[in-house]
C-alpha positions, 0 to 999 in steps of 0.5 A: 784703322787699316784692315787686317790682311786677308789670308788666301789659304794658298800653300807656302812656297816650295822649299829648297831640297834639304831645308826640311832636314835642317833644325833651327838653332835654339837658345841654351844657357840660362843657368847661374853658371853657364859653361855651355858655349865655349865663350870667354869666361874671363871678361872683356878686353879693356880697350874693346869695352871702352870703345863700345862705351864710347861708340857714337849712337848717331852711327847707328843711322848709317850703314857700316863700311861695306868691305871693313877695310880698316878691320881687314888691315888690322886682322891682316897685321895680326895674322901676318897676311895681306889685307886682300887675303882677309875676309870678314863676316858676321861670326865665323859661321858666316864665313863658313856658310859663304865659303861653301856657297862660293865654291860648292856646286849643288850635289858636291860632297863635303867631308868632315871627321865626325864629331865636329862643329855641328853647323858645318853639316847644316850649312852644307845642306842649306847650300844644296851640298851633301855632308859626309860624316867620316867616323874618327879613330879612338877618342875622336881623333880624325882618321885622315885615311878614311877622310881621304877615302870619302873622295869628297870634293870639299873637306872641312877640318877643325883644329882644335876640334869642337867638341873634342878639343883635339888637334889634327895629326901631324901632316894631316892638312898637307895630305888633305890639300894634296888630295882634295880637288875643291875647297879645304876649310881649316876652322881655327876658332880656338887657335889662341888657346892652342898656341899654333896656327896655319893662317900665315901660310894660307894665302900660299895654298890656293884652295885653303881657307883658314877661318877664325873668330873674335868670339872666343879668346877675344871675348867678343861673342856678342858682337859676332866678328868672324874672319878668315884668310886665304889667297886673294882670289879665294877671298874675293869669291867668298866676299861676292857670295857673302854680300856687304855690311856683314860686320856692323859699325859698333862691332868693327869699332870694338874689334879695331880697338881690341886688335890695336890695344888688347893683344897682351890682354888676349894672350894673358887671358888665353894663358889663364884659360889654359892653366884653368883647363889643365887644373880642371882636367887633373881634378876631373881625373882625380874624381874618376872621370877621363876627360879627352886631351884638349887644346881649346878652352873647354874639355869633353868629359865622357859620362854614362848618360849625358842627357841625364847629367846635363839636366841634373847639373842645370837643376844645380845651376850649372849649364854644360853641353850634352853630346849623346853617342858621339862617334868614337867617344860615346856620351859626353859633356862639353864644359867651358873653362872659367876662373877656378872658383867657378870650375870648383863649383862645376866640379862639385856639381858634376861629382854629384850629378854624373857617372863616369863612362866605363872604358867600353862606353867611352869609346862607343 
């Protein structure tokens, strides 16, 4: 029997500047109805499910492919770009993190319109960059003039935006690219629900990375398949910063099956989600709430007290995401859309648990 290791009492190594300001990402959900994470509540693509069931366990003993060549070819065909213009990762978070690491020098500023995807500020700090949150206009719409006035070297944009659901104003991407010296990231995690994307033109714009995911419309969040497109030189730099083997063998096999055989299912599922979203938004307005316009698979609903409403909803078996004091919005709940019977139950619980925000509160 081996002896237990002897503790010397020495202090842990000094942490990188900024690490102590970060927060670990905790688990959520856990309710009977989980509408908190914007994943696909309409099922798993059939060919993808079959590929997962048929995956050879013996492949678990070997590394996956280092460059995901077959997956990159399939993603390139889906996006309308060349395989050398596609980068993959362990979720789109991995792509975003690696891109900031590849192009951000310590101390560089990264501007974004707040509120937006919370992990962007996290990855900026983790890579010794300075996140710059720029207040939006009313209703959470990005203020492009204010974003450019921040004079940050790098800019992050999200369209449709998480958590507001809105899209970028016309011409915003062109203006940011014309003014920004460093990397411009356009996060299109919810593009399939919006019906529009800038990804096909990304390689022609040397400083633009368009990030995407198979976690949302493709229904594969548990397999963590992220990707993005940009100029081949930009993609290569991100790959170097990312390292190999970021997409596991099972995930790659399932993603290939989905891209080759499930595109119609994805389109129909996304269309069903959009119909459910519009019906839910209409019902919310009828109940006295004022959800923000959304082009994603969720709605953001201003309420008087987001934390209290989230807690009561959870007691009633419905998990949503609370956002207190959002810039330009105020307290709000983000609710993922789902098949209508599920949303009906969520609506009943919301009516009994939450007070709509007043006009003043909704634009705090």
